[in-house]
C-alpha positions in Angstrom: -123.3 33.0 17.8 -123.3 32.0 20.7 -125.4 35.6 22.6 -127.9 35.4 19.4 -129.0 31.8 19.6 -129.8 32.2 23.4 -130.9 35.8 22.6 -133.6 34.2 20.0 -134.4 31.2 21.9 -134.7 33.0 25.2 -137.4 34.5 22.7 -139.3 31.2 22.4 -137.8 31.4 18.6 -136.5 27.5 16.8 -133.3 27.7 16.3 -131.2 25.7 13.5 -128.1 26.8 14.7 -126.3 25.1 11.3 -128.5 26.8 9.4 -128.6 30.6 11.1 -124.5 29.9 11.5 -124.6 29.1 7.5 -126.9 32.0 7.0 -125.1 34.7 9.0 -121.6 34.4 6.9 -123.7 34.4 4.1 -124.8 38.1 5.1 -123.1 41.1 3.6 -121.2 43.3 5.8 -123.5 46.5 7.0 -123.2 49.4 4.9 -120.8 52.0 7.0 -123.1 55.9 5.2 -121.7 58.0 7.6 -123.6 61.3 6.9 -123.1 64.8 8.8 -126.6 66.3 9.7 -127.0 70.1 10.4 -126.5 71.2 14.3 -131.2 71.6 15.6 -131.7 73.6 18.7 -134.6 72.2 18.0 -137.9 70.6 16.9 -140.3 72.8 14.2 -143.9 73.1 14.5 -145.9 74.8 12.0 -148.3 76.3 14.5 -147.2 77.2 17.7 -149.6 75.3 20.6 -150.1 77.1 23.9 -149.2 76.1 27.5 -151.2 79.0 29.6 -150.4 81.9 28.2 -146.8 80.8 27.5 -145.6 79.1 23.8 -143.8 75.6 22.8 -141.0 78.6 21.9 -141.4 80.2 25.0 -140.8 76.6 27.2 -138.3 75.7 24.9 -136.6 78.9 25.3 -136.5 78.5 29.2 -135.4 74.9 28.6 -132.7 75.7 26.5 -131.0 78.4 29.5 -132.3 75.6 32.4 -129.5 73.8 30.4 -127.1 76.0 28.9 -126.9 76.8 32.8 -126.2 72.6 34.8 -123.5 72.6 35.5 -123.3 68.6 35.9 -126.2 66.2 35.3 -127.6 66.3 38.9 -128.5 69.6 38.1 -130.1 68.8 35.2 -131.7 66.1 35.9 -133.0 68.5 39.1 -133.7 71.1 35.7 -135.5 68.8 33.9 -137.5 67.5 36.9 -139.2 70.8 38.4 -140.0 72.1 34.4 -143.5 72.9 33.6 -143.0 73.2 29.8 -143.9 69.6 29.3 -148.2 69.3 29.1 -147.4 65.3 29.5 -146.3 66.3 33.3 -149.5 66.9 34.5 -150.8 63.5 33.1 -147.5 60.6 34.6 -146.3 60.2 37.2 -142.9 61.0 37.5 -140.2 62.6 35.1 -137.2 59.8 34.3 -134.0 61.2 33.2 -131.4 58.9 33.4 -130.1 55.6 34.2 -126.8 53.7 34.3 -122.8 55.2 33.9 -122.9 59.0 33.4 -119.2 58.8 31.6 -120.1 55.9 29.9 -118.4 55.1 26.0 -121.9 54.7 24.6 -125.0 56.2 25.1 -128.0 54.8 24.4 -131.0 57.0 22.9 -135.0 55.9 23.6 -138.5 57.1 22.9 -139.5 58.5 26.5 -140.9 56.4 29.3 -143.2 53.6 29.1 -145.9 52.3 32.0 -143.4 51.1 34.3 -140.7 53.0 33.2 -142.7 55.8 34.6 -143.4 53.8 38.0 -140.3 53.1 38.4 -138.4 56.6 37.4 -136.1 54.7 35.0 -135.7 54.2 32.0 -135.5 51.1 29.7 -136.5 49.0 32.7 -140.0 46.8 31.8 -140.0 44.5 28.5 -138.1 46.1 25.5 -135.3 47.3 28.1 -134.7 43.2 29.6 -133.9 43.1 25.4 -132.5 46.5 25.1 -130.2 45.0 28.6 -129.9 41.7 27.1 -129.2 43.0 23.6 -125.8 45.5 25.6 -125.0 42.2 27.0 -124.4 40.9 24.1 -121.0 43.0 23.1 -120.2 43.2 26.1 -121.5 46.7 27.7 -124.4 46.7 31.1 -126.2 50.7 31.8 -124.2 48.9 35.5 -120.7 48.6 33.8 -120.1 50.3 30.7 -123.2 52.0 29.3 -126.3 55.1 29.9 -129.1 55.2 29.2 -132.0 58.2 28.4 -134.5 59.2 26.7 -135.9 62.6 23.5 -138.8 62.5 26.6 -139.0 62.8 30.1 -142.3 62.0 30.4 -144.9 59.7 29.9 -147.5 60.0 26.9 -151.0 59.3 27.7 -151.0 55.5 26.4 -147.7 55.2 25.9 -148.6 57.3 22.8 -145.5 58.6 20.8 -144.2 62.2 22.2 -145.7 64.2 20.0 -143.5 67.5 18.1 -144.6 69.8 20.7 -143.1 68.3 23.0 -140.0 66.7 22.0 -139.4 70.0 21.5 -138.7 71.4 25.2 -137.1 68.2 26.2 -134.0 68.4 22.9 -132.1 70.9 24.4 -132.2 69.2 28.3 -131.1 66.0 25.4 -128.2 68.1 24.0 -126.8 69.2 27.4 -127.5 65.6 28.6 -125.2 64.2 25.5 -122.2 66.9 26.2 -122.0 66.4 29.5 -121.7 62.7 29.2 -119.8 62.7 26.4 -120.7 59.0 24.8 -118.0 58.5 22.4 -121.1 56.3 20.3 -125.2 56.9 20.7 -127.7 54.2 19.7 -130.7 55.4 18.9 -133.3 53.0 20.6 -136.0 53.1 17.6 -138.1 54.8 15.1 -138.8 58.4 17.0 -135.1 59.3 18.7 -133.9 58.7 15.4 -136.0 60.8 13.1 -136.1 63.5 16.1 -131.9 63.3 16.9 -131.5 63.5 12.9 -134.0 65.5 11.5 -135.1 62.2 8.9 -137.8 62.6 7.3 -136.5 58.5 6.7 -137.5 55.9 9.0 -136.6 53.3 10.7 -135.8 50.5 9.1 -133.9 52.9 6.1 -132.0 54.4 8.9 -130.4 51.4 11.0 -127.4 50.1 10.5 -125.8 53.4 9.1 -123.8 55.8 10.9 -124.6 59.3 11.8 -122.0 62.9 12.3 -123.9 64.3 15.3 -123.7 67.6 16.4 -125.2 69.1 19.4 -125.3 73.0 18.8 -122.9 74.5 21.4 -120.6 71.7 18.5 -119.7 69.2 20.6 -119.6 66.1 18.4 -120.5 62.5 17.9 -121.3 59.3 15.4 -125.6 57.9 15.5 -126.3 54.6 15.0 -130.4 53.8 14.7 -131.3 50.4 15.9 -135.1 48.9 15.8 -137.0 49.5 19.1 -136.6 46.7 21.5 -139.8 46.8 21.9 -140.8 46.2 18.2 -138.2 43.0 17.9 -139.9 42.5 21.1 -143.1 41.9 18.1 -141.4 40.4 15.3 -139.3 38.3 16.3 -137.2 37.3 13.1 -136.0 40.6 12.8 -133.6 40.1 15.4 -130.9 39.4 12.7 -130.7 42.8 11.1 -130.7 43.9 14.8 -127.5 42.0 15.1 -126.2 42.8 12.7 -126.2 46.8 13.9 -124.3 45.6 17.2 -122.6 43.8 15.7 -121.1 47.5 14.1 -121.9 49.7 17.0 -119.8 46.8 18.7 -116.6 47.5 16.0 -117.3 51.3 15.9 -116.4 51.6 19.6 -113.6 49.6 19.1 -112.7 51.9 16.8 -113.6 54.8 19.0 -111.5 52.9 21.9 -114.4 52.8 24.0 
């Protein structure tokens, strides 16, 4: 309750603590809907887009080979940084791979870097990242101690637009390999882009959030995923923080059950 009201106060929202307490007590427990998701090795594309003489499928195959050969996170990170298959690489400063504690029981997967992340080379370090840190702190987690943070896309799109299907497809083998190497007990998909991409879902984030889904990498590593609203969305719509709070309570409960 204290963390929730402090969170809202930081956002400039006037809080009646007695009313909030009554609302939380009356709110129904989030439903735990487990849905099996078939493993996918890449995102399908309707028509191959060429980068030079090579297709997206060619680059995805190369990414799969490089990812499969990586036996450590350091090797994987270097493979990502030297990979030439994303057209976004030419328009940004650097690849933004990960931050936090490798091997932590909780992994957060976001959409991709923005301006600040591109400059600093770390995920979630802008205003949305600061809110993410507060969200993690509310359940006793931090990137400095017990959380690992990455994205489904490693290069900033021009104008901070959403990454396109082909751009996600060439990154996907690296994402799956990072999951396998860090072996989290639970993944938070922060926002619609990572949730829809990872789960190959036709539903939007409002339907996906607050539920647990079973995910498997192509090599068979299995891990539950819980989608949540992206912190940047919550900055625009602080009135939806009550939904995010309930999702965090579910995540905290599931981590405890999973021994994380």
